[in-house]
Backbone as CSV, one residue per row, in Angstrom:
resi,resn,N_x,N_y,N_z,CA_x,CA_y,CA_z,C_x,C_y,C_z
1,MET,-44.190,-78.011,-5.419,-43.735,-79.335,-6.361,-42.752,-79.502,-4.511
2,ILE,-42.274,-81.121,-4.513,-41.722,-81.865,-3.679,-40.135,-82.479,-4.643
3,SER,-39.186,-81.695,-3.888,-37.990,-82.116,-4.669,-37.108,-82.648,-3.247
4,CYS,-36.776,-83.489,-3.900,-35.335,-84.485,-2.595,-34.127,-84.782,-3.140
5,SER,-32.937,-84.609,-2.364,-31.532,-85.544,-3.304,-31.468,-86.504,-2.925
6,GLY,-31.341,-86.717,-4.427,-30.224,-88.251,-4.140,-29.183,-88.678,-4.173
7,PRO,-29.069,-90.094,-4.371,-27.145,-90.477,-3.612,-26.289,-89.638,-3.764
8,LEU,-26.151,-89.190,-4.935,-25.243,-88.544,-5.483,-25.463,-86.881,-5.445
9,GLY,-26.361,-86.294,-4.747,-26.738,-85.307,-4.761,-26.876,-84.558,-5.923
10,LYS,-27.405,-85.326,-6.743,-28.976,-84.726,-7.939,-30.062,-84.748,-6.780
11,THR,-31.246,-84.059,-7.531,-32.572,-83.384,-7.280,-33.013,-84.613,-7.924
12,ASN,-34.673,-85.171,-7.580,-34.913,-86.074,-8.692,-36.321,-84.264,-8.618
13,ASP,-35.926,-84.147,-9.718,-37.560,-83.428,-9.909,-38.534,-84.358,-11.131
14,SER,-40.138,-83.978,-10.247,-41.290,-85.429,-10.918,-42.078,-83.694,-11.427
15,SER,-41.825,-83.548,-11.583,-42.578,-82.504,-12.431,-42.830,-82.598,-14.327
16,ASP,-41.975,-83.126,-14.591,-42.662,-84.077,-16.057,-42.114,-86.563,-15.396
17,ALA,-42.765,-86.304,-14.956,-43.026,-88.200,-14.434,-44.086,-87.785,-15.503
18,PRO,-43.801,-89.784,-15.966,-45.138,-90.186,-16.061,-46.632,-90.212,-15.265
19,GLY,-47.552,-89.502,-15.044,-48.635,-89.165,-14.644,-49.241,-87.859,-14.349
20,THR,-48.042,-87.204,-13.903,-48.352,-85.792,-13.281,-49.343,-85.377,-14.551
21,VAL,-49.732,-84.671,-13.836,-51.224,-83.569,-14.377,-50.888,-82.816,-15.095
22,ALA,-51.064,-82.180,-16.138,-50.176,-81.097,-17.034,-51.109,-80.628,-17.817
23,VAL,-52.861,-80.567,-17.221,-53.542,-79.303,-17.401,-54.482,-79.167,-16.152
24,SER,-54.888,-78.453,-16.220,-55.105,-77.672,-14.326,-56.655,-78.144,-14.869
25,ARG,-57.134,-77.782,-13.478,-58.579,-77.983,-13.117,-58.909,-77.055,-14.162
26,GLU,-58.726,-74.974,-13.183,-60.032,-74.389,-14.315,-59.391,-74.320,-16.230
27,LYS,-57.919,-75.015,-16.521,-58.717,-75.317,-17.342,-59.356,-76.259,-18.330
28,ALA,-59.553,-77.337,-17.452,-60.970,-78.400,-18.102,-62.073,-77.574,-18.047
29,GLU,-62.079,-76.778,-16.327,-63.394,-76.247,-17.073,-64.141,-75.659,-18.039
30,LYS,-63.217,-74.721,-18.485,-63.050,-73.534,-19.166,-63.194,-74.330,-20.188
31,THR,-62.840,-75.846,-21.266,-62.646,-76.069,-21.897,-63.993,-76.410,-22.097
32,ALA,-64.708,-77.371,-20.233,-65.737,-77.795,-20.648,-67.340,-76.833,-21.281
33,VAL,-67.336,-75.014,-20.529,-68.368,-74.035,-20.995,-67.985,-73.558,-22.141
34,GLN,-65.990,-73.258,-21.994,-66.240,-72.322,-23.628,-66.536,-73.480,-25.351
35,TYR,-65.874,-74.801,-25.241,-65.478,-75.765,-26.663,-67.310,-76.276,-26.668
36,TYR,-67.666,-77.387,-25.099,-68.809,-77.670,-25.170,-70.057,-77.034,-24.786
37,GLY,-69.519,-75.836,-24.507,-70.838,-75.076,-24.244,-71.657,-75.967,-23.159
38,LEU,-70.776,-75.674,-22.004,-71.289,-75.868,-20.951,-72.525,-74.466,-20.224
39,THR,-73.458,-75.118,-19.958,-73.416,-73.353,-19.291,-74.101,-73.728,-17.542
40,GLN,-73.965,-75.284,-16.702,-73.362,-74.895,-15.649,-72.722,-76.282,-15.691
41,VAL,-71.795,-76.202,-14.439,-71.394,-77.642,-14.358,-71.389,-78.094,-12.649
42,SER,-71.491,-79.158,-12.418,-72.315,-79.695,-11.263,-70.735,-80.080,-10.579
43,ASP,-70.612,-80.789,-11.193,-69.621,-81.639,-10.462,-67.624,-81.910,-11.218
44,ILE,-66.949,-81.069,-11.036,-65.541,-81.747,-11.310,-64.206,-83.178,-10.667
45,GLN,-63.648,-84.105,-11.060,-63.551,-85.334,-10.569,-62.173,-85.249,-11.407
46,LEU,-61.464,-85.425,-10.658,-60.133,-85.931,-11.794,-59.364,-87.371,-11.341
47,ARG,-59.760,-88.211,-12.737,-59.553,-89.801,-11.130,-59.212,-90.176,-12.912
48,HIS,-59.013,-91.596,-12.805,-59.180,-92.655,-13.685,-59.886,-93.144,-14.154
49,LEU,-60.378,-93.507,-15.724,-61.802,-93.676,-16.114,-62.207,-94.755,-15.816
50,LYS,-63.451,-95.131,-15.615,-64.238,-96.088,-16.080,-63.970,-97.696,-16.599
51,GLU,-64.020,-99.223,-16.789,-63.892,-98.929,-18.301,-65.064,-99.482,-18.756
52,GLN,-66.218,-98.615,-18.346,-66.899,-98.052,-19.779,-66.838,-97.340,-21.101
53,GLU,-65.980,-96.151,-19.394,-65.432,-95.063,-20.846,-64.646,-95.159,-20.759
54,ILE,-63.661,-95.865,-20.452,-62.444,-95.791,-21.776,-62.746,-96.993,-23.412
55,LYS,-63.525,-96.863,-23.526,-64.877,-97.872,-24.347,-65.014,-97.300,-25.065
56,LEU,-65.514,-95.131,-24.710,-65.197,-94.353,-25.507,-64.267,-93.661,-26.283
57,LEU,-62.984,-94.990,-25.868,-61.946,-93.738,-26.272,-61.617,-94.218,-27.982
58,THR,-61.163,-93.388,-28.331,-59.692,-93.933,-29.108,-58.793,-94.949,-29.485
59,GLU,-58.450,-95.058,-30.469,-57.083,-96.795,-30.245,-56.519,-95.468,-29.952
60,LYS,-56.469,-94.349,-30.510,-54.935,-93.730,-30.202,-54.979,-92.561,-28.519
61,GLN,-56.029,-92.666,-28.496,-56.187,-92.579,-27.074,-56.687,-93.665,-25.983
62,LYS,-56.455,-94.672,-26.328,-56.093,-95.407,-25.146,-54.967,-95.220,-25.320
63,LYS,-53.652,-95.979,-26.088,-52.199,-95.615,-25.663,-51.174,-94.650,-24.854
64,PHE,-52.420,-93.778,-24.744,-52.216,-92.867,-23.518,-52.997,-92.864,-22.009
65,THR,-51.815,-92.422,-20.844,-52.470,-92.811,-19.274,-54.031,-92.053,-19.258
66,PRO,-55.345,-92.951,-18.961,-56.251,-92.938,-18.398,-56.602,-91.933,-17.391
67,ILE,-55.836,-90.818,-16.762,-56.350,-90.516,-16.304,-57.179,-88.996,-16.353
68,TYR,-58.848,-88.694,-16.384,-59.142,-87.940,-17.162,-59.433,-86.412,-16.436
69,TYR,-59.767,-85.506,-16.511,-61.189,-84.315,-15.415,-61.896,-84.667,-16.071
70,VAL,-63.589,-85.998,-15.471,-64.453,-85.824,-15.641,-66.172,-84.531,-15.323
71,ILE,-66.182,-83.901,-15.789,-66.867,-82.817,-14.793,-68.465,-83.252,-16.166
72,SER,-69.587,-82.660,-15.119,-70.818,-83.741,-14.722,-71.093,-81.734,-15.185
73,GLY,-72.573,-81.795,-16.311,-72.499,-80.457,-16.406,-73.840,-80.868,-17.548
74,SER,-74.841,-79.446,-17.607,-75.915,-79.719,-18.132,-75.726,-78.319,-19.457
75,LYS,-76.335,-78.298,-20.758,-76.493,-77.166,-21.570,-78.061,-77.671,-21.913
76,LYS,-78.745,-76.748,-22.435,-80.447,-77.183,-22.883,-80.715,-77.995,-22.452
77,GLY,-80.707,-78.066,-20.321,-81.250,-78.492,-19.949,-80.907,-80.268,-19.913
78,GLU,-79.864,-80.505,-20.558,-79.878,-82.217,-21.118,-78.352,-82.424,-20.438
79,LYS,-78.317,-83.332,-19.489,-76.624,-83.551,-18.786,-76.126,-84.238,-19.606
80,TYR,-74.817,-83.623,-19.439,-73.280,-84.348,-19.738,-72.671,-84.128,-19.378
81,LEU,-71.120,-85.270,-19.643,-69.921,-85.871,-19.198,-69.128,-85.047,-20.337
82,VAL,-67.887,-84.627,-20.136,-67.415,-83.812,-20.559,-66.037,-84.656,-19.972
83,PHE,-64.867,-85.103,-20.727,-63.698,-86.021,-20.359,-61.891,-85.209,-21.088
84,ILE,-61.701,-84.921,-20.114,-60.109,-83.832,-20.934,-59.138,-84.717,-20.254
85,SER,-58.600,-84.777,-20.783,-57.056,-84.865,-20.282,-56.259,-85.297,-19.835
86,SER,-56.258,-85.296,-18.679,-54.829,-84.481,-16.965,-53.983,-84.824,-18.661
87,GLN,-53.253,-84.905,-19.175,-51.841,-84.967,-19.538,-51.828,-83.663,-20.874
88,ASN,-52.908,-83.645,-21.648,-53.158,-82.779,-22.913,-54.343,-81.801,-22.829
89,GLU,-54.128,-80.884,-22.845,-55.673,-79.932,-23.672,-57.057,-80.141,-24.221
90,ASP,-55.806,-80.802,-25.318,-56.583,-80.682,-26.574,-57.120,-82.262,-26.802
91,ASP,-56.771,-82.920,-25.968,-57.494,-84.622,-26.251,-59.319,-84.467,-24.810
92,HIS,-59.914,-84.418,-25.235,-61.354,-84.133,-24.896,-62.258,-84.586,-25.578
93,PHE,-63.479,-85.024,-24.999,-64.182,-85.883,-25.694,-65.941,-85.660,-24.880
94,ILE,-66.718,-86.221,-25.354,-68.233,-85.196,-23.947,-69.595,-87.013,-24.264
95,SER,-69.920,-87.182,-23.595,-70.593,-87.598,-23.599,-72.362,-87.151,-22.827
96,LYS,-73.249,-88.135,-22.849,-74.480,-87.384,-22.847,-75.166,-88.283,-21.778
97,GLN,-74.953,-88.117,-20.565,-75.171,-88.760,-19.190,-77.520,-89.029,-19.425
């Protein structure tokens, strides 16, 4: 964590600033494997969702920061993308490639 002192000696703590990642990469991968049953994970990216991917969000999800872990993987020989919010580990969905 980076901390700096402001003009009045106050510390600027950015750990709860908007856009700060609250879900670890390890937790995101664990969710993809345990919840969605991916048997092979080939790539994990933390990024802003593309316009096409944003269309997959529910109206509630569209109100939050669209920064997600995008996990490429497979199960039963088919390829999938699992999307896990960087802000809330309970906000996730899957899409077949």
